[in-house]
C-alpha positions in Angstrom: 68.8 27.4 -3.9 67.2 27.0 -0.7 64.4 24.6 -0.3 61.3 25.5 1.7 60.3 23.0 4.3 56.7 23.1 5.5 56.0 22.1 9.1 52.9 20.0 8.9 52.4 20.3 12.6 51.6 24.0 12.3 48.7 23.6 9.9 46.7 21.2 12.0 46.0 23.8 14.9 45.0 26.4 12.3 42.4 24.1 10.7 41.1 23.1 14.1 40.7 26.8 15.0 38.9 27.6 11.8 36.5 24.7 12.2 35.8 25.7 15.8 35.0 29.2 14.8 32.7 28.0 11.9 31.0 25.6 14.3 30.5 28.4 16.8 29.0 30.8 14.3 26.6 28.1 12.9 25.5 27.2 16.4 25.0 30.8 17.4 22.9 31.4 14.3 20.8 28.3 15.0 20.2 29.3 18.6 19.4 32.9 17.7 16.9 31.9 15.0 15.2 29.4 17.4 15.0 32.0 20.2 13.6 34.6 17.9 10.8 32.3 16.7 10.1 31.2 20.3 9.8 34.9 21.5 7.6 35.8 18.6 5.2 32.9 19.2 5.1 33.6 23.0 4.3 37.3 22.3 1.6 36.3 19.9 0.1 33.8 22.4 0.1 36.4 25.2 -1.5 39.0 22.9 -4.2 36.6 21.8 -4.9 35.6 25.4 -5.0 39.2 26.6 -7.3 40.3 23.8 -9.6 37.4 24.4 -9.7 38.1 28.2 -10.1 41.8 27.6 -13.1 41.4 25.2 -14.7 38.5 27.1 -14.7 40.4 30.4 -18.0 42.0 29.5 -19.6 38.7 28.3 -21.9 36.6 30.4 -24.3 33.7 29.8 -26.8 32.4 32.3 -29.5 29.7 32.3 -33.0 31.0 33.4 -36.5 29.6 33.5 -38.8 31.1 30.9 -42.5 30.6 30.1 -41.6 27.8 27.8 -38.8 26.2 29.8 -35.1 26.8 29.9 -33.7 29.9 28.3 -30.1 31.2 27.9 -29.8 34.8 28.9 -27.1 37.2 27.9 -26.1 38.5 31.3 -23.2 40.6 29.9 -23.0 44.0 28.3 -21.9 42.9 24.8 -24.0 41.5 22.1 -23.4 37.7 21.6 -23.1 36.9 17.9 -23.7 33.1 18.4 -23.6 30.4 21.0 -21.8 27.1 20.6 -23.3 24.3 22.6 -20.8 21.6 23.4 -22.2 18.1 23.6 -20.8 14.7 24.3 -21.5 13.9 20.6 -20.2 17.1 19.1 -21.2 20.7 18.9 -24.4 22.7 17.9 -24.5 26.3 16.9 -27.3 28.7 18.0 -27.3 31.8 15.7 -27.7 35.2 17.3 -27.5 38.0 17.8 -28.4 37.9 21.4 -28.5 41.5 22.8 -27.6 42.2 26.5 -30.5 41.0 28.7 -32.0 39.1 25.7 -32.9 35.4 26.0 -32.9 32.4 23.7 -35.1 29.4 24.2 -33.3 26.1 24.7 -34.4 22.5 24.8 -31.7 20.9 27.0 -30.5 17.5 26.0 -28.8 15.0 28.2 -25.5 15.2 26.4 -25.0 19.0 26.7 -21.8 19.9 28.5 -21.5 23.7 28.1 -22.6 26.8 26.2 -19.9 29.1 24.9 -20.8 32.7 23.8 -19.1 34.0 20.7 -18.7 37.8 20.3 -17.6 39.7 17.3 -15.5 42.8 17.7 -13.9 44.7 14.8 -14.9 41.8 12.4 -13.1 39.2 14.5 -14.8 36.5 16.6 -13.8 35.7 20.1 -14.9 32.5 21.9 -15.5 33.2 25.6 -15.3 29.7 27.0 -14.5 31.0 30.5 -17.6 33.2 30.5 -20.1 30.6 29.2 -22.4 28.2 31.1 -21.7 24.7 32.2 -24.7 22.5 32.3 -25.3 20.6 35.6 -26.9 17.2 36.0 -30.1 18.9 37.3 -30.1 21.0 34.1 -29.8 17.9 32.0 -32.6 16.1 33.9 -34.9 19.0 33.5 -35.1 19.6 37.3 -33.9 23.2 37.0 -36.9 24.4 35.1 -40.2 22.6 35.5 -42.8 23.8 32.9 
């Protein structure tokens, strides 16, 4: 009878090769999964920004002087659903709608920072911060509209 002698030196490189292949496959899967999530999030962000910019391009808000003092005027071509007034102490909401060319009376307080128009298109609201109004120090002091 012949005895079979195993060479233990031959098994070690095979195990190392298998481990290396498994490690490579797991690493590839992890990187592919992470990249897929990153691309999807980036595409979603770009779509959101583009939609917002597209819809807000026809929105405008201006501060005018009316018979009773300061008024916010819709200077755009879309109806504004509501206006968010940012303050140092929080936010205040002015309900609309505010048709194009329409005005809304406003008692300006010293902690007002900006007015952001909100439009509703296809049952979805878009905040148009870049198309709003930023209150100046003259506005806050009441110097812009003397009644």
